[in-house]
Structures are given as structure tokens and as C-alpha cells.
TORKOL-287575 format. One record per atom (N, C-alpha, C): x negated, z, y. Coordinates in steps of 0.05 Angstrom, whole numbers, plus 5000, padded with zeros to 4 digits. Atoms other than C-alpha are relative to their C-alpha. Last residue first. Layout:
BEGIN
XZY;...
***
This chain:
BEGIN
499949784984;462019039547;501649995024;497849855008;463818459502;500550295013;497550144995;459517959533;502550124992;499750024974;453618409532;502749865010;499549714991;454418559461;500350005028;497549975014;454217799441;501050295012;498350164982;448217679488;502850054991;499949864973;444618229453;501949875016;498649755002;446417949384;500250165028;497450095003;444017239406;501850274999;499350114974;437417519430;503149934998;499449774986;436817889363;500849945027;497449865009;438217259323;500250255020;498050154989;432516919361;502650114995;500049954973;427917489348;502149845014;498449724996;429617479275;500150065031;497350045000;427516749272;501450225007;498449945025;420616969291;502849925001;498849755001;417616619350;501350044971;502149795007;412716039357;501250305002;500349794982;418015619393;498050214998;500950174981;416915059342;499550175025;502950075004;417215549289;499049895021;501449764994;424015829316;496849954997;500249964970;426615119319;498450245005;501750184987;424314989246;500050035031;502249945003;427815619225;497849825012;500849784980;434015449256;497350094995;500250094972;433814779221;499550255020;502750184998;432615079152;499449915029;502149795000;438015599164;497549865004;500949845029;442715049175;497750185008;502750055010;445314859245;499650174975;501149775015;452514859266;497449934988;500550015029;453814359318;499350254986;498250215011;456914289389;499649964971;498249875020;453414899418;502049844987;497250024990;450514519477;502150144983;500049854976;443514669457;502550035013;500449715005;444914429386;499950165025;497349895009;448213789410;499750284992;498449984977;441913629453;502650134993;500849804982;437413769395;501850055025;499249805014;441413279354;499150285013;496949994997;440712759407;501250244985;499449904971;433012879411;503250025002;499850204985;432312829333;501050095029;497250074997;429313419296;500449765021;499050215020;422513529274;502649964998;498249885018;421514159315;500449834974;501549775012;415613919355;501350124977;502350125018;419213229365;498650264988;498650115023;425613599388;497849924980;499249785017;421314039436;501249874974;502549875012;418113429467;500750204977;501250185019;425013079475;497250104986;498650015027;428013689502;499449824982;497550174995;422413779554;501750014972;499650245016;417814359537;502449825011;500750264987;415814829590;500349754984;502350125009;415515459549;499149755012;502349794991;420815799591;497549894992;500450064972;425315149582;497750215010;501150254995;424815179508;499049955028;502949985014;426315929503;498549745007;501249814980;432615829551;497050034991;500250134975;435115239508;498150175016;501950175005;434115619442;499149825025;502649875003;437616199468;497949814997;501049894975;443415779497;497350134998;500850214984;444315379434;498650085027;502650075014;444816009392;498849795016;501949824992;450116289442;497049924986;500750004972;454015689439;497850155006;501350275000;454015609362;499150015029;503249925012;455616379358;498449755005;501749884982;461716239407;497050024990;499849764993;465115779360;497950105022;501749825016;465215049361;500650285010;
***
């Protein structure tokens, strides 16, 4: 997968861990299967906008904030 999937997964994983969710708990809260959640966090799949929104909702953050973190990480890696 491309770098964007990896960055998306890393942001979701970091936020999930900060909030104290296990991967299984978070998957249930977001309404996705735990193995799919694992694939997302490892950057192995492309997620739809609907799934991205479910994840942001489960994290209780605007989806725009998730994308902002991805953009910040992308800029840091190119500097």
C-alpha cells in the first residue's frame, strides 16, 4: 500500500492507544471487524470515506483533524 494508508493507520492507532482502547474495543466502537481494524492500522487497506468517518467518530474527533495529522506527518517526512 502507499504511504498515505500507512500514515492513516498510524494516526488512528496512536489516537486509539492514547484513549486507552484495545484494538478489539475500538473496532467494536467503530463498527468494524477487529481483523479489518488491524489491517487499517498496519496500512494494508484503503478505507472508504464512510469508514474513515466511523473511526473518527469512535475517537470523538473531527475527521479533518485526522487528515491534518496525516498532512503534518507527511510534511515532516519530506523535510
